[in-house]
ROSE-4610 file (N, C-alpha, C; in Angstrom, 1 decimal, always signed):
// ROSE-4610
residu = [I/I/I/L/L/L/D/D/D/M/M/M/A/A/A/G/G/G/G/G/G/T/T/T/G/G/G/D/D/D/I/I/I/A/A/A/F/F/F/R/R/R/M/M/M/E/E/E/K/K/K/S/S/S/G/G/G/A/A/A/N/N/N/I/I/I/T/T/T/V/V/V/S/S/S/D/D/D/I/I/I/N/N/N/P/P/P/D/D/D/M/M/M/L/L/L/A/A/A/V/V/V/G/G/G/M/M/M/E/E/E/R/R/R/A/A/A/V/V/V/D/D/D/R/R/R/G/G/G/I/I/I/D/D/D/S/S/S/M/M/M/V/V/V/W/W/W/S/S/S/E/E/E/Q/Q/Q/N/N/N/A/A/A/E/E/E/R/R/R/L/L/L/T/T/T/F/F/F/P/P/P/D/D/D/R/R/R/H/H/H/F/F/F/D/D/D/A/A/A/Y/Y/Y/T/T/T/I/I/I/A/A/A/F/F/F/G/G/G/I/I/I/R/R/R/N/N/N/V/V/V/T/T/T/D/D/D/I/I/I/P/P/P/A/A/A/A/A/A/L/L/L/R/R/R/E/E/E/A/A/A/H/H/H/R/R/R/V/V/V/L/L/L/R/R/R/Y/Y/Y/G/G/G/G/G/G/R/R/R/F/F/F/F/F/F/C/C/C/L/L/L/E/E/E/F/F/F/S/S/S/T/T/T/V/V/V/E/E/E/W/W/W/P/P/P/G/G/G/V/V/V/A/A/A/E/E/E/I/I/I/Y/Y/Y/D/D/D/V/V/V/Y/Y/Y/S/S/S/H/H/H/K/K/K/L/L/L/V/V/V/P/P/P/R/R/R/I/I/I/G/G/G/K/K/K/A/A/A/I/I/I/A/A/A/G/G/G/D/D/D/E/E/E/D/D/D/S/S/S/Y/Y/Y/R/R/R/Y/Y/Y/L/L/L/I/I/I/E/E/E/S/S/S/I/I/I/R/R/R/R/R/R/F/F/F/P/P/P/D/D/D/M/M/M/K/K/K/T/T/T/F/F/F/R/R/R/G/G/G/M/M/M/I/I/I/S/S/S/E/E/E/A/A/A/G/G/G/F/F/F/A/A/A/Q/Q/Q/A/A/A/K/K/K/V/V/V/E/E/E/P/P/P/I/I/I/F/F/F/G/G/G/G/G/G/L/L/L/V/V/V/A/A/A/I/I/I/H/H/H]
num = [1/1/1/2/2/2/3/3/3/4/4/4/5/5/5/6/6/6/7/7/7/8/8/8/9/9/9/10/10/10/11/11/11/12/12/12/13/13/13/14/14/14/15/15/15/16/16/16/17/17/17/18/18/18/19/19/19/20/20/20/21/21/21/22/22/22/23/23/23/24/24/24/25/25/25/26/26/26/27/27/27/28/28/28/29/29/29/30/30/30/31/31/31/32/32/32/33/33/33/34/34/34/35/35/35/36/36/36/37/37/37/38/38/38/39/39/39/40/40/40/41/41/41/42/42/42/43/43/43/44/44/44/45/45/45/46/46/46/47/47/47/48/48/48/49/49/49/50/50/50/51/51/51/52/52/52/53/53/53/54/54/54/55/55/55/56/56/56/57/57/57/58/58/58/59/59/59/60/60/60/61/61/61/62/62/62/63/63/63/64/64/64/65/65/65/66/66/66/67/67/67/68/68/68/69/69/69/70/70/70/71/71/71/72/72/72/73/73/73/74/74/74/75/75/75/76/76/76/77/77/77/78/78/78/79/79/79/80/80/80/81/81/81/82/82/82/83/83/83/84/84/84/85/85/85/86/86/86/87/87/87/88/88/88/89/89/89/90/90/90/91/91/91/92/92/92/93/93/93/94/94/94/95/95/95/96/96/96/97/97/97/98/98/98/99/99/99/100/100/100/101/101/101/102/102/102/103/103/103/104/104/104/105/105/105/106/106/106/107/107/107/108/108/108/109/109/109/110/110/110/111/111/111/112/112/112/113/113/113/114/114/114/115/115/115/116/116/116/117/117/117/118/118/118/119/119/119/120/120/120/121/121/121/122/122/122/123/123/123/124/124/124/125/125/125/126/126/126/127/127/127/128/128/128/129/129/129/130/130/130/131/131/131/132/132/132/133/133/133/134/134/134/135/135/135/136/136/136/137/137/137/138/138/138/139/139/139/140/140/140/141/141/141/142/142/142/143/143/143/144/144/144/145/145/145/146/146/146/147/147/147/148/148/148/149/149/149/150/150/150/151/151/151/152/152/152/153/153/153/154/154/154/155/155/155/156/156/156/157/157/157/158/158/158/159/159/159/160/160/160/161/161/161/162/162/162/163/163/163/164/164/164/165/165/165/166/166/166/167/167/167/168/168/168/169/169/169/170/170/170/171/171/171/172/172/172/173/173/173/174/174/174/175/175/175/176/176/176]
x = [+65.9/+67.0/+66.9/+67.1/+67.1/+68.6/+69.0/+70.4/+70.3/+70.5/+70.4/+71.7/+71.5/+72.6/+73.4/+72.6/+73.2/+73.0/+72.8/+72.3/+73.0/+74.3/+74.9/+74.8/+74.3/+74.0/+75.2/+76.4/+77.6/+77.3/+76.8/+76.6/+75.4/+74.3/+73.1/+73.4/+74.2/+74.5/+75.2/+76.0/+76.7/+75.6/+74.7/+73.7/+72.7/+72.4/+71.4/+71.8/+73.1/+73.5/+73.1/+72.8/+72.4/+70.9/+70.2/+68.8/+68.0/+68.6/+67.9/+67.0/+65.9/+65.1/+65.7/+66.1/+66.8/+66.0/+65.9/+65.4/+66.6/+67.0/+68.1/+67.5/+68.0/+67.5/+68.6/+68.3/+69.3/+68.6/+69.1/+68.5/+68.8/+69.8/+70.2/+69.6/+68.7/+68.1/+69.1/+70.1/+71.1/+71.9/+72.2/+72.9/+72.0/+70.7/+69.8/+69.7/+69.7/+69.7/+70.9/+72.1/+73.3/+73.1/+72.6/+72.4/+71.4/+70.3/+69.3/+69.8/+70.6/+71.3/+72.2/+73.0/+73.9/+73.1/+72.0/+71.2/+70.7/+70.2/+69.8/+70.9/+72.1/+73.3/+73.6/+73.3/+73.6/+72.5/+71.4/+70.2/+69.5/+69.6/+68.9/+67.7/+66.5/+65.3/+64.5/+65.2/+64.5/+64.6/+65.4/+65.6/+64.5/+64.2/+63.4/+64.3/+64.0/+64.8/+63.9/+64.4/+63.5/+64.2/+63.8/+64.4/+63.9/+64.9/+64.5/+65.5/+65.1/+65.9/+66.1/+67.3/+67.5/+66.9/+66.8/+66.2/+64.7/+64.0/+62.6/+62.1/+62.3/+61.9/+60.4/+59.9/+58.5/+58.0/+58.9/+58.6/+57.8/+56.9/+56.2/+57.1/+56.6/+57.3/+57.5/+58.7/+59.0/+58.8/+59.4/+59.2/+60.4/+61.6/+62.8/+63.4/+64.1/+64.9/+66.3/+66.8/+68.1/+68.2/+69.1/+69.4/+70.9/+71.3/+72.8/+73.0/+74.1/+74.5/+76.1/+76.6/+78.1/+78.6/+79.4/+80.1/+79.0/+77.9/+76.9/+76.4/+76.5/+76.0/+76.7/+77.9/+78.6/+78.2/+77.5/+77.0/+75.6/+75.0/+73.6/+73.7/+72.8/+72.8/+72.4/+71.4/+71.0/+71.2/+72.4/+72.7/+71.7/+71.5/+70.6/+69.2/+68.7/+67.4/+67.4/+68.5/+68.7/+68.7/+69.4/+69.5/+68.2/+67.4/+66.1/+65.2/+65.3/+64.5/+64.9/+66.2/+66.7/+66.1/+66.1/+65.5/+64.0/+63.3/+61.9/+61.5/+62.2/+61.8/+62.3/+63.0/+63.5/+62.5/+62.3/+61.5/+62.2/+61.4/+62.0/+63.1/+64.3/+65.4/+66.1/+65.7/+66.4/+67.8/+68.6/+70.0/+70.3/+71.1/+71.6/+73.1/+73.6/+75.0/+75.5/+76.5/+77.0/+78.5/+79.0/+80.4/+80.7/+81.7/+82.1/+83.5/+84.1/+85.4/+85.4/+86.6/+86.6/+88.0/+88.3/+89.6/+90.6/+91.8/+92.9/+93.4/+93.5/+93.9/+95.3/+95.9/+97.2/+98.3/+99.1/+100.1/+101.0/+101.4/+102.3/+101.6/+100.7/+99.9/+99.0/+98.4/+97.4/+98.1/+99.3/+100.0/+100.4/+100.8/+101.1/+99.9/+98.8/+97.5/+97.0/+97.2/+96.8/+97.6/+98.9/+99.7/+99.2/+99.1/+98.7/+97.3/+96.3/+95.0/+94.8/+95.5/+95.4/+96.2/+97.4/+98.3/+98.3/+98.2/+98.3/+97.0/+95.9/+94.7/+94.1/+94.0/+93.5/+94.4/+95.7/+96.5/+96.3/+96.2/+95.9/+94.6/+93.6/+92.3/+92.4/+93.2/+93.4/+94.1/+95.1/+95.9/+95.1/+94.3/+93.6/+92.3/+91.5/+90.1/+89.9/+91.0/+90.8/+89.9/+89.8/+88.8/+89.4/+90.2/+90.8/+89.8/+88.8/+87.8/+87.0/+86.5/+85.8/+86.6/+87.8/+88.7/+89.0/+89.1/+89.3/+88.0/+86.8/+85.6/+85.5/+86.0/+86.0/+86.8/+87.9/+88.8/+88.2/+87.6/+87.0/+85.8/+85.0/+83.8/+84.2/+85.3/+85.7/+86.2/+86.9/+87.4/+86.2/+85.1/+84.0/+83.1/+83.2/+82.4/+82.8/+81.8/+82.2/+83.1/+83.9/+84.8/+84.0/+84.6/+83.9/+83.0/+83.6/+82.9/+81.7/+81.9/+80.8/+79.7/+80.0/+79.0/+78.3/+79.0/+78.3/+77.3/+77.6/+76.7/+75.5/+75.7/+74.6/+73.6/+74.2/+73.4/+72.5/+73.1/+72.4/+71.3/+71.6/+70.6/+69.4/+69.6/+68.5/+67.6/+68.0/+67.1/+67.6/+68.8/+69.4/+70.0/+69.8/+70.4/+71.6/+72.5/+73.8/+74.6/+74.6/+75.4/+76.9/+77.6/+79.0/+79.7/+81.1/+81.8/+83.0/+83.4/+84.6/+85.5/+86.6/+87.5/+88.2/+88.5/+89.2/+90.4/+91.5/+92.8/+93.0/+92.9/+93.3/+92.3/+91.1/+90.1/+90.0/+90.7/+90.6/+89.1/+88.5/+87.1/+86.6/+85.3/+84.7/+83.3/+83.0/+81.6/+80.9/+79.8/+79.0/+77.7]
y = [+110.0/+109.5/+110.2/+109.4/+109.9/+110.0/+111.2/+111.4/+111.7/+110.6/+110.7/+111.2/+111.9/+112.6/+113.5/+114.1/+114.9/+116.4/+116.8/+118.2/+119.3/+119.3/+120.4/+120.3/+119.2/+119.0/+118.6/+118.3/+118.0/+116.9/+115.8/+114.7/+115.0/+115.5/+115.8/+116.8/+117.8/+118.7/+118.0/+117.0/+116.3/+115.4/+114.8/+114.0/+114.8/+116.0/+116.9/+117.2/+117.4/+117.7/+116.8/+115.5/+114.5/+114.5/+115.4/+115.5/+114.7/+114.0/+113.2/+114.0/+113.5/+114.1/+113.7/+114.7/+114.4/+114.9/+114.1/+114.5/+114.4/+115.6/+115.6/+115.6/+114.6/+114.5/+114.5/+115.0/+115.0/+115.2/+114.7/+114.8/+116.2/+116.9/+118.2/+119.3/+120.1/+121.2/+122.3/+122.5/+123.5/+123.1/+121.8/+121.3/+121.5/+121.2/+121.3/+122.8/+123.7/+125.1/+125.6/+125.0/+125.3/+124.8/+123.6/+123.0/+123.8/+124.2/+125.0/+126.4/+127.0/+128.3/+128.1/+127.0/+126.7/+126.4/+125.8/+125.5/+126.8/+127.7/+129.0/+129.8/+129.8/+130.4/+129.8/+128.6/+127.9/+128.0/+128.6/+128.7/+127.3/+126.4/+125.1/+125.1/+124.9/+124.9/+123.6/+122.6/+121.3/+120.2/+120.5/+119.5/+119.7/+118.6/+118.6/+118.4/+119.2/+119.2/+118.7/+117.7/+117.1/+116.7/+117.2/+116.8/+115.4/+114.4/+113.0/+112.4/+111.4/+110.5/+109.2/+108.9/+107.7/+106.4/+106.4/+105.2/+105.1/+106.2/+106.3/+107.3/+106.9/+107.8/+107.9/+109.1/+109.3/+109.1/+108.7/+108.4/+107.1/+107.0/+105.8/+104.6/+103.4/+102.2/+102.4/+101.8/+101.7/+103.1/+104.1/+105.5/+105.9/+105.4/+105.9/+104.8/+105.2/+104.3/+104.1/+105.0/+104.9/+105.6/+105.2/+105.8/+105.9/+107.1/+107.4/+107.9/+107.5/+108.1/+108.1/+109.3/+109.4/+110.0/+109.2/+109.5/+109.9/+109.2/+109.5/+108.3/+107.1/+106.0/+105.7/+106.0/+105.6/+106.5/+107.6/+108.5/+108.2/+107.2/+106.7/+105.9/+106.1/+105.4/+103.9/+103.6/+102.2/+101.9/+101.5/+101.2/+100.2/+99.1/+98.1/+98.7/+99.5/+100.2/+101.1/+101.8/+102.7/+101.9/+100.8/+100.0/+99.4/+98.9/+98.4/+99.5/+100.7/+101.8/+102.1/+102.1/+102.3/+101.3/+100.0/+98.9/+99.2/+99.6/+99.8/+100.9/+102.0/+103.1/+102.9/+101.9/+101.7/+100.8/+101.1/+100.3/+99.0/+98.0/+96.7/+97.0/+96.5/+96.7/+98.0/+98.8/+100.0/+99.8/+100.8/+100.7/+101.5/+100.8/+101.4/+101.7/+102.9/+103.2/+103.9/+103.4/+103.9/+104.2/+105.4/+105.7/+106.0/+105.3/+105.5/+105.1/+105.8/+105.4/+103.9/+103.3/+101.9/+101.5/+100.3/+99.8/+99.6/+100.2/+100.1/+98.7/+98.1/+96.7/+96.5/+97.6/+97.4/+97.2/+96.1/+95.9/+97.1/+97.4/+98.5/+99.9/+100.1/+101.4/+101.5/+100.3/+100.3/+100.9/+100.4/+100.9/+102.3/+102.8/+104.2/+105.1/+104.6/+105.3/+105.4/+104.3/+104.3/+105.4/+105.5/+106.5/+107.9/+108.1/+109.4/+109.8/+108.9/+109.2/+109.5/+108.7/+108.8/+109.9/+110.1/+111.1/+112.5/+112.4/+113.7/+114.4/+113.6/+114.2/+115.1/+114.7/+115.6/+116.9/+116.7/+117.9/+118.9/+118.3/+119.1/+119.8/+119.1/+119.8/+120.9/+120.7/+121.8/+123.0/+122.7/+123.8/+124.6/+123.9/+124.5/+125.1/+124.2/+124.6/+124.9/+124.8/+125.0/+124.0/+122.8/+121.8/+120.4/+120.1/+118.8/+117.7/+117.9/+116.9/+116.4/+117.3/+116.9/+115.9/+116.2/+115.4/+114.1/+114.1/+112.8/+112.0/+112.6/+111.9/+111.3/+112.0/+111.5/+110.2/+110.2/+109.0/+107.9/+108.2/+107.1/+106.6/+107.4/+106.9/+106.0/+106.3/+105.4/+104.1/+104.1/+102.9/+102.0/+102.6/+101.8/+101.2/+101.8/+101.3/+99.9/+99.1/+97.7/+97.6/+96.6/+96.4/+96.1/+96.2/+96.0/+94.8/+93.6/+92.4/+92.4/+92.8/+92.9/+93.8/+95.0/+95.9/+95.4/+94.7/+94.1/+93.1/+92.3/+91.4/+92.1/+93.2/+94.0/+94.5/+94.9/+95.3/+94.2/+93.0/+91.8/+91.5/+91.5/+91.2/+92.2/+93.4/+94.4/+94.1/+93.1/+92.6/+92.9/+93.5/+93.8/+92.5/+92.4/+91.3/+91.8/+90.9/+91.3/+92.4/+92.4/+93.3/+93.1/+94.1/+94.0/+95.3/+95.2/+96.3/+96.5/+97.8/+98.1/+99.0/+98.4/+99.3/+100.3/+101.4/+102.5/+102.9/+103.1/+103.4/+102.3/+101.1/+100.0/+99.8/+100.4/+100.3/+101.5/+102.6/+103.8/+104.3/+104.1/+104.3/+103.2/+103.0/+101.9/+102.3/+101.8/+102.0/+100.6/+100.7/+99.5/+99.6]
z = [+87.6/+88.4/+89.8/+90.8/+92.2/+92.6/+92.9/+93.4/+94.9/+95.6/+97.1/+97.7/+98.8/+99.5/+98.5/+97.6/+96.5/+96.7/+97.9/+98.2/+97.5/+97.3/+96.6/+95.1/+94.6/+93.1/+92.3/+92.9/+92.1/+91.0/+91.5/+90.5/+89.7/+90.2/+89.5/+88.3/+88.5/+87.4/+86.2/+86.5/+85.5/+84.7/+85.4/+84.7/+84.0/+84.5/+83.9/+82.5/+82.2/+80.9/+79.8/+80.2/+79.2/+79.0/+79.7/+79.5/+80.5/+81.4/+82.4/+83.3/+83.8/+84.8/+86.2/+86.9/+88.2/+89.4/+90.4/+91.7/+92.6/+93.2/+94.2/+95.6/+96.3/+97.7/+98.7/+99.9/+101.0/+102.3/+103.3/+104.6/+105.2/+104.7/+105.2/+104.3/+104.8/+104.0/+103.7/+104.5/+104.2/+102.9/+102.8/+101.6/+100.4/+100.5/+99.4/+99.0/+100.0/+99.7/+98.8/+99.2/+98.4/+97.0/+96.8/+95.5/+94.7/+95.3/+94.6/+94.1/+95.0/+94.6/+93.5/+93.5/+92.4/+91.1/+91.2/+90.0/+89.4/+90.2/+89.8/+89.1/+89.7/+89.1/+87.7/+87.5/+86.3/+85.3/+85.7/+84.8/+84.7/+85.6/+85.6/+86.4/+85.8/+86.5/+86.4/+85.8/+85.5/+86.6/+87.7/+88.7/+89.8/+90.5/+91.6/+92.9/+93.9/+95.1/+96.3/+97.0/+98.0/+99.2/+100.4/+101.7/+102.0/+102.1/+102.3/+103.2/+104.0/+104.8/+103.9/+103.6/+102.8/+103.3/+104.7/+105.3/+105.2/+104.9/+104.9/+103.8/+102.6/+101.5/+101.4/+100.9/+100.8/+99.4/+98.5/+97.1/+97.0/+96.0/+95.8/+95.3/+95.4/+94.9/+93.4/+92.9/+91.5/+90.8/+91.4/+90.8/+89.9/+90.2/+89.5/+88.6/+87.6/+86.7/+87.3/+88.0/+88.6/+89.9/+90.7/+92.0/+92.2/+92.4/+92.6/+94.0/+94.6/+95.8/+95.8/+96.0/+95.9/+97.2/+97.9/+99.1/+100.2/+100.2/+101.2/+102.0/+101.4/+102.1/+103.4/+103.5/+104.8/+105.9/+105.6/+106.7/+107.1/+106.4/+106.8/+108.0/+109.0/+110.2/+110.0/+109.2/+109.0/+107.5/+107.1/+105.7/+105.1/+105.7/+105.1/+104.8/+105.7/+105.5/+104.3/+104.1/+103.0/+101.7/+101.7/+100.5/+100.1/+101.1/+100.9/+100.3/+100.8/+100.2/+98.8/+98.5/+97.1/+96.2/+96.7/+95.9/+95.7/+96.7/+96.7/+95.7/+95.6/+94.7/+93.3/+93.0/+91.6/+90.9/+89.6/+88.8/+88.5/+88.1/+87.7/+86.6/+86.8/+85.9/+86.1/+87.2/+87.5/+88.0/+88.0/+88.3/+89.6/+90.4/+91.7/+91.5/+91.7/+91.5/+92.8/+93.4/+94.7/+94.5/+94.7/+94.7/+96.1/+96.6/+98.0/+98.3/+99.3/+99.7/+100.2/+100.0/+100.4/+101.0/+100.9/+101.5/+100.4/+100.5/+99.6/+99.7/+98.5/+98.4/+97.8/+97.3/+96.7/+97.8/+97.7/+98.7/+98.8/+100.0/+100.3/+100.4/+99.4/+99.3/+100.5/+100.9/+102.0/+103.3/+103.6/+104.8/+104.7/+103.5/+103.4/+103.5/+102.9/+103.0/+104.5/+105.2/+106.6/+107.4/+107.2/+107.9/+107.4/+106.1/+105.6/+106.2/+106.1/+106.5/+108.0/+108.8/+110.3/+110.9/+110.3/+110.9/+110.2/+108.8/+108.1/+107.8/+107.4/+107.0/+108.1/+109.3/+110.4/+110.5/+110.4/+110.5/+109.3/+108.1/+107.0/+107.1/+107.6/+107.9/+108.9/+109.9/+110.9/+110.3/+109.5/+108.9/+107.8/+107.0/+105.9/+106.3/+107.0/+107.3/+108.8/+109.6/+111.0/+111.7/+111.2/+111.6/+111.6/+112.6/+112.7/+112.9/+113.7/+114.1/+112.9/+112.0/+110.8/+109.9/+109.8/+109.0/+109.6/+110.9/+111.7/+111.5/+111.6/+111.4/+110.0/+109.0/+107.6/+107.6/+108.1/+108.1/+108.9/+110.0/+110.9/+110.2/+109.5/+108.8/+107.7/+107.0/+105.9/+106.5/+107.6/+108.3/+108.7/+109.2/+109.7/+108.6/+107.4/+106.3/+105.9/+105.5/+105.1/+103.9/+103.8/+102.7/+101.4/+100.3/+99.0/+98.9/+99.3/+99.2/+100.2/+101.4/+102.3/+101.9/+101.4/+100.9/+99.7/+98.8/+97.7/+98.1/+99.2/+99.8/+100.4/+101.0/+101.6/+100.5/+99.4/+98.2/+97.7/+97.6/+97.2/+98.2/+99.5/+100.5/+100.5/+100.0/+99.9/+98.7/+97.9/+96.8/+95.4/+95.3/+94.0/+93.4/+92.1/+91.3/+90.6/+90.3/+89.6/+90.3/+91.6/+92.3/+92.0/+91.7/+91.4/+91.9/+92.0/+92.5/+91.6/+91.3/+90.6/+91.4/+91.9/+92.7/+91.8/+92.3/+91.6/+92.5/+91.9/+92.6/+93.7/+93.3/+94.2/+95.3/+95.2/+96.2/+97.1/+96.8/+97.6/+97.5/+96.3/+96.2/+95.3/+95.3/+94.6/+94.0/+92.9/+92.3/+92.5/+93.2/+93.4/+92.5]
C-alpha cells in the first residue's frame, strides 16, 4: 500500500496493524522524519519511508495494490497529474482511496458551517496555536477543492473505473 501525503504515519500505522506492507510517502521530509520517529517509538520497523512528489512519483508502473491519501490531495498543485500518477503506480484491479474535506450538502448546516469556518476557525487558530493564517489557509483550501461530483469525475478521467464517493457528515468530508 502506498500512503501518499502520509508523512506523520497516522493512516499507515492503522493499516500496518493488519499486516499490510506500507510505503509512506510525502513531499515534506520534515513530516516523514516525524513519522519515522513515531514508528521507532512504537517499535515498528516494517514500513518504507520515501520522499515523493505526488505529481511525479519515482515508483515503477503497477507497483502497489492500493493507494491512500488522507487530507492531502487538496494541497497538491496539479491534482489531475497526481491522480494519473496514482493510477499509473497501481496494479490492475488496485484500489484508490482518498479521504478529503468536501462541501457540506445538508440544508441549513452548510450555511452554519460557512459562518463557523470563515469567522470562527481562524480566530480559534489564533487563540490556541497563535496562527490565524494557517487556519485561514485550511478553510480557503477546502473551499477551492472541487465538489464531490467534480472530483469523482477527475478520478474517472485519470483512468480509474468504478469511481464513487461516499459523503460523511453530510459532505463535510468524503471518501472517494
